[in-house]
N, C-alpha and C positions, 0 to 999 in steps of 0.2 A: 503494500500496499502504499506505505512511504514514495522507495523507490518511483512508483508510478506519476505519484505526486511533485516530484519534482525533475521527471521529467516530460509533467502534459505543465507543470509551468516553467521551464526551456523552452519548451516546444512551443505551447500557444500562452500565452501571458495572459493577450487582453480576453480573451474567450473562459481563462482562469481566474481570474480580479472580475469576470460578470458575475459569476454563479457563487465566487466566494459572496461577495457583494448580497446579495440576492439571502444566501444563508446567513447570516451576519446579520442583516437586517428581518428575514424570522422569526428566528430567536432573540431580537432585543420588540418586536411585535409579540409575541409571548411572553417575555417579559413584565414589559409595561403590559397585558393585559391580564396576570394572575395577581398583580403589584395592586392592582384597582379593585381585588378584593372580587370583579366579576367573573360569575360560574361559567369553568370552562372542561365543556365535555369531553372525550376521546374520538369522540364521531365528527364533533365539531375540526378537532382538532386535527385529524387525520385528515377527513374527507371535504365533511359540509363546507367546509370555512367561520371564521370567528371574525365580529368585529375589530376597529381599532386603528383601522386603514387608514383610516382621517387625516390621526396624529402626524402621520410617518411618511406624506405626500400624496392617496392615491387621488382619484379626481373623478369630479359631478358636475354637470353644466354651475350648477349656484358654484363653484367652487371659480368657473371661468368668469365668468358673471362679473364675481367679487373680485379680478384679476390676478389671481395666482393662476397665471399660465404656469411658472415652473412646474404644476404639480403634470405636466403632459411629460415633464421629463422624469421625476422623482413616479412616479406612478410605473416603471418600468422596470424599478425595482424594489416592490412590493410584492409577496404574496398570502393567501390569506389560508392556506390552508398545509400539508407537507404534498395532498399525494397532487394539490396544483404547483406547490417549486418540483415536486421532481420531477413531476413530467416536462417543464420548462426548462431542467437545467440537462434531463440526456436531448434533448430537441437542439439546446442552443450548446451542449456538446459536439454533435451529431455534425448541425451544418454549423456552426461558429469553429470548428474546428477546418473544415473543409474554405472559411473564407478568407482564417486566417493565413494559413500555408497558401492562399495564392494573394488578397494581396499586405501580406503584413499586418502586425500588432496595429497600428500609427490608427488606421486605415481600416480596420476591425473597428476599431471606439469609436471613430466615424460615422463607421455604417451603423454600428448599430443605435445612436442615439438618433441619426436623421429618421431612421425606418419608426423608429420605436416613437419617437419626438412628433414626424410627418405624421404617423398613422394614426393617434391621438388625434393630433387636430383636425382629420378626414374625417376622422368618427365624431370629435365632439361639434363640428358643424354640420354634419349630415343630423345628429339626433337631435338639436338646434332648428334648421330649420323643417324638421317631421313636427316638431311642438312637441320630440317626450320629455318623461320625466327627470327635473332638473335635481334631482333625490340618488339617483343611481350607481353608486360607486364602481369604478369600474378600476384595477392595478392586475401587474403579469408585467412576466417580459415576452409572449405572446403575441403582444401589437408587433416587436418589434424583430419576434422568430419567422412568422407570417414576413416580413418584409423581407431577410435576409434568406428567407426560400426563393421569395419570387426572382433576388437578385439573382442567385445559383440559377435558378432557370431559363432567366433569356442570359445569363453568360452563358450556360450550358447550349445553349440555343444555337447563340453568336461564331463558338468555338468547331461547330461541325467535328470534332473527331468524333474517337470512336468512347471516348472517358467522358466526351460533352456528352454527349448523347444521353449515356448513361446516365449523368448526372440530373438532364432533362426530366429524364422518364423518373426518377425520382421525384424530383423537386412537387412532378404534378399527381404522380400519387398520395406523397403526403398534403397540398393542399386538399384531394381529395377529398379524406380523410378530417381534414380536419373543418371540411366545407360540409361533410355529414356527419360530427359530432355537435357541429354548433346548430345545424335541423335539429337534431334528440335532443339539448339541451339548448332551446333559445334561453329561457329564463337566465341562467348558469356562463353561459359559454355566452360573451362580449364577440359576436360576428360583423357589427361596425368595426370593432376597432379592428378587427384581422382582416378586414374586406383591405381597412382603411395603408395596415401597413404594407402590403400585401401591396396596392397600387403604386405606395412611395418606392418598393422594393424594385418593383416590373422594369421604374421608371429609370432606379438606379443603375438597372443590369444594364440599361443601351450603353453608361458610362463602361466598362469592361474593358476596353483597351490601352484608356487613360490611366483606371485603376492600376492593370497590369505596368506599366508602362513607369509609373509613380513608385513602386516599392524599391526599398532600402537605398530612393533620394533624397533631400532637404526638404522638396515641393510634397512629399507623402505625412511626414511631421509634424505640420501646420494646424492641417484640418484635425487631424491625431487630438494634439494636444491642447487646440480650442474646445473640443467637446467634454476631452475632463476638464479643467476650467469650468465649462459651463454645468455637468455635473454637480460639480461642487462646487459652483455657489445656486447651484441650484439647493441642494441639499443643507447652505446655509438659510436663504433664505426661510426653507419650509420648517427649521427649529425657531427661528426667530417667529415663525408667523402660526406655530406653536405655543412654544412661550406667552404670546399673546391674547392665542383664541382659544388654550384650553379650559379656562374656566367658562369661557360663555358656552362651550362643547357641551362640558363637565354640565352643566346647565340643563341645557339641552336634552341630554342624554335621560336627566334623571325626570324632569318633565315629560317626555316622554313616557318611561318607563313608567310612574304614576298613573298614569293614561290605561297603562296595558294594563297594569295591574286589578285597577280599576273592574275596567269593564271586565275582564276574566271571574273576578269572586263574580260580579251582580249575575254574565250567565251561568257560574257552576252553581250557584244556589238554586237554579229550577231543577239541578237534580235532585234535590230535597223530595220532589214532589209522585205523589205515587208514581204518575205515567205522564211525566212531561213532553211534551211535544218534539214530537217527528225532529221538530226546525233547531231547535234548544241544544236538542243529541247533537245532531250534525256541527252546530256553533261551537259546541260545550268541548269535540274533538279537539273542532281547530284549536282552542284554546288551553287545552292541556298542552299539546305540542308546542304552544309558543312557552308558554307557561318553562317545560325544560329547558329554555335554554334561560330564565329569568331569573330561577329560581337554583339554592346548596344543594346540597347535593340530599339531605334529607327531602324538600320540597320534592326535588324531582323522584325523590324510590314512593311515595303518597303520588305521583303524578303516574310513571309505571305501572303501579298497583290499579289505578285511576280507569287507563283507557283501553286494555278490552272488556271488560264492566259497561263502560257508557257504548263501545260496539255491539255490545250484544246487547243495549238497553234498545237498541238501534234498531234493532230486528222485533223485537216483540217483545212484551212484559219481564222483567226478571223475577225468577222466583223467589219468596221470599233472601231462603238465604243469600242468595245474592245477593238483595237488597238492603241487607246486615252489612255483608261488607261493602256493600258502594258508599253507608253513611260512615263509616267507621273510618273509611279513608278519608273521606271529603271534608269531616271537619279538620282533622292535620291537614291537610293542603290548605283549607282556607283560612288557618293559620299561620300558617308557613306565607301563603301570599302578604298578608296580615304584617305579623315580621317585617318582610322586605320592606311595602313600603314604609311604617316606619321608617325605620332605615334611611332611606331615599329621601323621606320629607327633613327627617333631620338633619339630613346632608347637605338635602338642597336650605332649607335653612342658617345652618352655619357659613353655609360659602354665599351665600345673599349677606350675612349681617358682617364679614367678610371684609364682602365687597363693599358696602356699604360705608367702613369705617373709612378702608380703604377713598374712597371718593368723597370722605368728607372734608380732607385739609384743602386740596383745590380747588373744591368748592368751596368754599369758606374763603382760599384767597382771592375767584374770582365776587365773590356779594353774589350767586346766582346758583346756579345745579350742572353739577357738571356730565360730558356730554357719557361718562361708563352709566353715572347713577339713572342718565335716564333710557340706555339701552334694558339698565336693572329695572327700571319699572315698566320696560314695554313687550322683556318675559312672561313680567307678574306679570301682567291683562294676558296674553297668551295663554298661559297656563291655565287662570281658570277657565276656559274654555276647548284645553286637549284633549282632545280621543283618539283614537289607534283609528279609527276609521271618519275622515272627514260625512258621511253621511249619516253617521248612528247618533246626531248631536250634542249637545252638550255632556260633558262628563261629570255626574256624579263622586261626592266625597267618597271617597270606602270607607269612612266612619257611618257612614249613614246608611252603610248595611248593615240587619243583623249581626251579631255577634252566634260564633258555629254554636257558642255553648248555651247562646239560653234560649235557638229556634229548631232545635230539635224536635 
């Protein structure tokens, strides 16, 4: 392993640097998520992905409309799950090695940044023009990888020899498989990003001859060094913005999660009825899946126990023993929801008090209300109307729901 790693660093330093950065950033995201006290199940960490990319530079249309264009670069360096990271690392190793052996390390870094940043820009422009959601988060190295795949396809086709034709066919297969996966999982795969990266890569492939002639010359170093400086500048900009925005982002997260917990508790209370309507059983089953991501381990244990019983209730009336089992698990689950809600509200109160204390000196010095205080009041106002579904109506305070220990 050690010899292999040393050989890879010597032969393909740019490719190794990219996927090593991916691993470091993913480890930092995992540590940050665990330090925040948020639950992180093995399934989310390994397969389905977890939250936390916003603070590390993933991209949304909302971020871009606020001028945070550096996220078009930083989003290429973070991943949401182990499988997400592993698949992109394998692809980067295979495609990046060919790119680096052909164009050299400096131009490889330049092409990675060009296809990644350019592909995300095209993707964002398409999403904006189509009026798609501004809150969808996107990240991962696959946009840049698709760009490199497109470059390899064009370069192999233009070369025309046996090896070039082989590369061309392999890249077509890769593009076809990626398109098939995107069609099968459109909710989890950024098809617009893949298409944008591919477009940039196909255009870059037209410069294949020029790129080959520059290998080993000073003209090849300039773009590579400039791109590395852009990487560093984007990372610094993200760090500064995260330090500035993290309290507001935490406040928004706590407000949103409080709304989710309230809605979930309200729907789960229908399970106490002898024969709850089927519509409420369906909704309760969906909220159980949400709660599996929001609660700590004891709460998730109750969720796991309730899910099969709720599914069974959706097919017909429960027998008395299963009905008693449902009630036995429902009570501790509602208590777990209440505990998490109270914890979040306490954190929210402490956060707002600290913001108020920090804003008071500057406000007193100017003899008026500070911008930070105005933002706090705006968020507090939105808190009173926050709910998980915009069509669901105003949010009910969790404390207004009868305690499970007194309503059975």
